[in-house]
C-alpha positions in Angstrom: -10.5 -4.6 -3.0 -9.9 -3.7 -6.6 -6.3 -4.3 -8.0 -5.6 -2.7 -11.4 -2.4 -2.8 -13.4 -2.0 0.7 -14.8 1.2 0.1 -16.7 4.0 -2.4 -16.9 5.3 -1.4 -13.5 2.5 0.4 -11.6 -0.5 -1.2 -9.8 -3.3 0.6 -8.0 -5.0 -1.2 -5.0 -8.3 0.5 -4.2 -10.7 0.1 -1.2 -13.7 2.1 -0.3 -14.4 3.3 3.2 -17.7 2.4 4.8 -19.1 5.9 4.9 -22.2 7.5 3.3 -20.0 9.1 0.5 -17.8 7.0 -1.7 -14.3 7.6 -0.5 -11.6 5.5 -2.1 -8.4 4.6 -0.4 -5.5 3.8 -2.6 -2.2 2.0 -2.1 0.2 1.9 -5.0 2.6 -0.9 -5.9 5.6 -0.1 -8.1 7.2 -3.2 -9.6 10.9 -3.3 -10.4 12.0 -6.8 -11.6 10.9 -9.1 -8.8 10.8 -6.2 -6.2 7.6 -4.4 -5.2 7.7 -0.9 -3.6 4.6 0.1 -1.7 3.3 3.7 -1.7 1.2 4.3 1.4 -0.5 1.4 3.4 -4.1 2.6 3.6 -6.0 1.8 6.8 -5.3 -1.2 9.0 -8.4 -3.3 8.1 -7.3 -3.4 4.5 -3.7 -4.4 5.2 -4.0 -8.2 5.0 -5.6 -8.0 1.6 -3.0 -5.5 0.4 -0.1 -7.7 1.6 -1.5 -10.7 -0.2 -1.9 -8.6 -3.4 1.7 -7.3 -3.2 3.0 -10.8 -2.6 1.1 -12.0 -5.7 3.0 -9.4 -7.7 6.5 -9.9 -6.3 8.7 -9.4 -3.2 7.8 -6.3 -1.1 11.0 -4.4 -0.6 10.1 -1.0 0.9 7.3 1.3 1.8 7.1 5.0 1.1 4.6 6.9 3.3 3.6 10.1 1.7 2.2 11.8 4.8 0.8 11.0 8.2 -2.9 10.8 7.7 -4.5 7.5 8.9 -5.7 6.6 5.5 -2.1 6.6 4.3 -0.2 5.0 7.3 -2.9 3.1 9.2 -1.9 -0.3 7.8 1.9 0.2 8.4 2.0 -1.8 11.6 0.4 -4.9 9.9 3.0 -4.7 7.1 5.8 -4.6 9.7 4.4 -7.6 11.5 4.1 -9.6 8.3 7.2 -8.7 6.3 10.8 -7.4 6.8 11.8 -4.4 4.7 12.6 -0.6 4.9 10.1 2.2 5.5 10.6 5.5 3.6 8.7 8.7 4.3 8.6 12.2 3.1 10.2 14.9 5.3 7.9 16.5 7.8 7.0 20.1 6.8 
């Protein structure tokens, strides 16, 4: 996992899939005071590391799921098992 702070309030959490081509999977953390908002959860096997990274930044408050692909929502169940907060998602087209 590579966690980079891109600005005062934005963090990028990057993992790479184990496939022949380099395919990065990103989760974004938006920090507002002590609260952390998560954008997408990546795939399940990365969730524990992402949760630890988010907790190191602040208090996870809500998750925004941008769309239903597994590389964006696959870790959602792990987040629900570990923490209590709201899920937000975009409207289905």
